[in-house]
C-alpha atoms as an extended CHARMM CRD file, in Angstrom:
* protein
*
        71  EXT
         1         1  MET       CA           -138.3010000000      -95.4310000000      144.0610000000  PROA      1               0.0000000000
         2         2  ILE       CA           -137.8970000000      -91.9060000000      145.1460000000  PROA      2               0.0000000000
         3         3  MET       CA           -137.8640000000      -90.7370000000      141.6900000000  PROA      3               0.0000000000
         4         4  GLU       CA           -141.1960000000      -92.8270000000      140.8740000000  PROA      4               0.0000000000
         5         5  ALA       CA           -142.8190000000      -91.3050000000      143.9510000000  PROA      5               0.0000000000
         6         6  TYR       CA           -141.4680000000      -87.7470000000      142.8840000000  PROA      6               0.0000000000
         7         7  THR       CA           -142.9780000000      -88.1380000000      139.1840000000  PROA      7               0.0000000000
         8         8  LEU       CA           -146.4410000000      -89.2200000000      140.5790000000  PROA      8               0.0000000000
         9         9  GLN       CA           -146.5380000000      -86.5180000000      142.9970000000  PROA      9               0.0000000000
        10        10  SER       CA           -145.6740000000      -83.9810000000      140.0620000000  PROA      10              0.0000000000
        11        11  ARG       CA           -148.4060000000      -85.7240000000      138.2190000000  PROA      11              0.0000000000
        12        12  ILE       CA           -151.0900000000      -85.3540000000      141.0140000000  PROA      12              0.0000000000
        13        13  ALA       CA           -149.9270000000      -81.6360000000      141.6390000000  PROA      13              0.0000000000
        14        14  ARG       CA           -150.0800000000      -80.8710000000      137.8420000000  PROA      14              0.0000000000
        15        15  GLN       CA           -153.5970000000      -82.4540000000      137.7190000000  PROA      15              0.0000000000
        16        16  ASN       CA           -154.9060000000      -80.5700000000      140.6380000000  PROA      16              0.0000000000
        17        17  LEU       CA           -153.3960000000      -77.2820000000      139.1300000000  PROA      17              0.0000000000
        18        18  MET       CA           -155.1780000000      -78.1160000000      135.7710000000  PROA      18              0.0000000000
        19        19  GLN       CA           -158.5990000000      -78.7800000000      137.8390000000  PROA      19              0.0000000000
        20        20  ILE       CA           -158.0650000000      -75.3080000000      139.6510000000  PROA      20              0.0000000000
        21        21  ILE       CA           -157.3640000000      -73.4690000000      136.3760000000  PROA      21              0.0000000000
        22        22  GLY       CA           -160.1780000000      -75.1470000000      134.6820000000  PROA      22              0.0000000000
        23        23  ILE       CA           -162.8680000000      -74.2180000000      137.4630000000  PROA      23              0.0000000000
        24        24  TYR       CA           -161.2580000000      -70.7200000000      137.4650000000  PROA      24              0.0000000000
        25        25  LEU       CA           -161.6400000000      -70.2300000000      133.9560000000  PROA      25              0.0000000000
        26        26  SER       CA           -164.9050000000      -71.9170000000      133.4850000000  PROA      26              0.0000000000
        27        27  PRO       CA           -167.8420000000      -69.5560000000      132.0590000000  PROA      27              0.0000000000
        28        28  HSD       CA           -169.9380000000      -69.9240000000      135.4840000000  PROA      28              0.0000000000
        29        29  ALA       CA           -166.9470000000      -68.8330000000      137.3960000000  PROA      29              0.0000000000
        30        30  ILE       CA           -166.1590000000      -65.9960000000      135.2250000000  PROA      30              0.0000000000
        31        31  PHE       CA           -169.7560000000      -64.8710000000      135.2730000000  PROA      31              0.0000000000
        32        32  VAL       CA           -169.9870000000      -65.2570000000      139.1920000000  PROA      32              0.0000000000
        33        33  ARG       CA           -166.7710000000      -63.0240000000      139.4950000000  PROA      33              0.0000000000
        34        34  ILE       CA           -168.1280000000      -60.4010000000      137.0710000000  PROA      34              0.0000000000
        35        35  LYS       CA           -171.3690000000      -60.4300000000      139.0010000000  PROA      35              0.0000000000
        36        36  THR       CA           -169.7950000000      -60.0600000000      142.4640000000  PROA      36              0.0000000000
        37        37  PHE       CA           -167.5770000000      -57.2640000000      140.8690000000  PROA      37              0.0000000000
        38        38  PHE       CA           -170.4050000000      -55.0920000000      139.7990000000  PROA      38              0.0000000000
        39        39  ILE       CA           -172.3100000000      -55.8660000000      143.0320000000  PROA      39              0.0000000000
        40        40  GLU       CA           -169.0360000000      -54.6030000000      144.8850000000  PROA      40              0.0000000000
        41        41  GLN       CA           -168.9350000000      -51.5730000000      142.7470000000  PROA      41              0.0000000000
        42        42  ASN       CA           -172.5400000000      -50.9930000000      143.4220000000  PROA      42              0.0000000000
        43        43  ILE       CA           -171.9170000000      -51.2150000000      147.3330000000  PROA      43              0.0000000000
        44        44  LEU       CA           -168.9290000000      -48.8440000000      147.0790000000  PROA      44              0.0000000000
        45        45  LYS       CA           -170.9910000000      -46.3500000000      144.8990000000  PROA      45              0.0000000000
        46        46  ARG       CA           -173.6170000000      -46.4120000000      147.4480000000  PROA      46              0.0000000000
        47        47  LEU       CA           -171.1700000000      -45.9160000000      150.3680000000  PROA      47              0.0000000000
        48        48  PHE       CA           -169.4780000000      -42.9000000000      148.5040000000  PROA      48              0.0000000000
        49        49  TYR       CA           -172.7370000000      -41.3430000000      148.1430000000  PROA      49              0.0000000000
        50        50  VAL       CA           -173.8340000000      -41.5120000000      151.6210000000  PROA      50              0.0000000000
        51        51  ALA       CA           -170.4000000000      -40.4350000000      152.9520000000  PROA      51              0.0000000000
        52        52  GLU       CA           -170.4510000000      -37.3800000000      150.5710000000  PROA      52              0.0000000000
        53        53  LYS       CA           -174.1710000000      -36.7340000000      151.3770000000  PROA      53              0.0000000000
        54        54  THR       CA           -173.4820000000      -36.7820000000      155.0930000000  PROA      54              0.0000000000
        55        55  PHE       CA           -170.3380000000      -34.7370000000      154.6330000000  PROA      55              0.0000000000
        56        56  PHE       CA           -172.0650000000      -32.0110000000      152.8110000000  PROA      56              0.0000000000
        57        57  GLU       CA           -175.1190000000      -31.9790000000      155.2340000000  PROA      57              0.0000000000
        58        58  ASN       CA           -172.5650000000      -31.6230000000      158.1150000000  PROA      58              0.0000000000
        59        59  VAL       CA           -170.9270000000      -28.6770000000      156.0550000000  PROA      59              0.0000000000
        60        60  ILE       CA           -174.0850000000      -26.9590000000      155.5900000000  PROA      60              0.0000000000
        61        61  SER       CA           -175.3250000000      -27.5340000000      158.9150000000  PROA      61              0.0000000000
        62        62  TYR       CA           -172.2450000000      -25.9020000000      160.2960000000  PROA      62              0.0000000000
        63        63  GLU       CA           -172.6140000000      -22.8570000000      157.8410000000  PROA      63              0.0000000000
        64        64  LYS       CA           -175.8950000000      -22.2850000000      159.2460000000  PROA      64              0.0000000000
        65        65  ILE       CA           -174.9040000000      -22.3880000000      162.7800000000  PROA      65              0.0000000000
        66        66  ARG       CA           -171.9330000000      -20.1190000000      161.8980000000  PROA      66              0.0000000000
        67        67  LYS       CA           -174.3370000000      -17.4160000000      160.3390000000  PROA      67              0.0000000000
        68        68  ARG       CA           -176.2210000000      -17.6100000000      163.4720000000  PROA      68              0.0000000000
        69        69  GLY       CA           -173.1310000000      -16.6980000000      165.3410000000  PROA      69              0.0000000000
        70        70  VAL       CA           -173.1030000000      -19.6880000000      167.6930000000  PROA      70              0.0000000000
        71        71  ILE       CA           -169.6670000000      -20.6400000000      166.7720000000  PROA      71              0.0000000000
């Protein structure tokens, strides 16, 4: 009885695992993951661009203030 329950449970677990793998490897899921990856990359690029731009703007404004002799 215990062995039958164990084999049934392991069969169900195996089926669930195969379903998850099937969903994970389906073409649509792969496409969605690739798409989100590129969207994330684009967002990261924009964030880095904005951070870099503001950093250099701050440096330039600091240099302007320093040249005036305020700092």
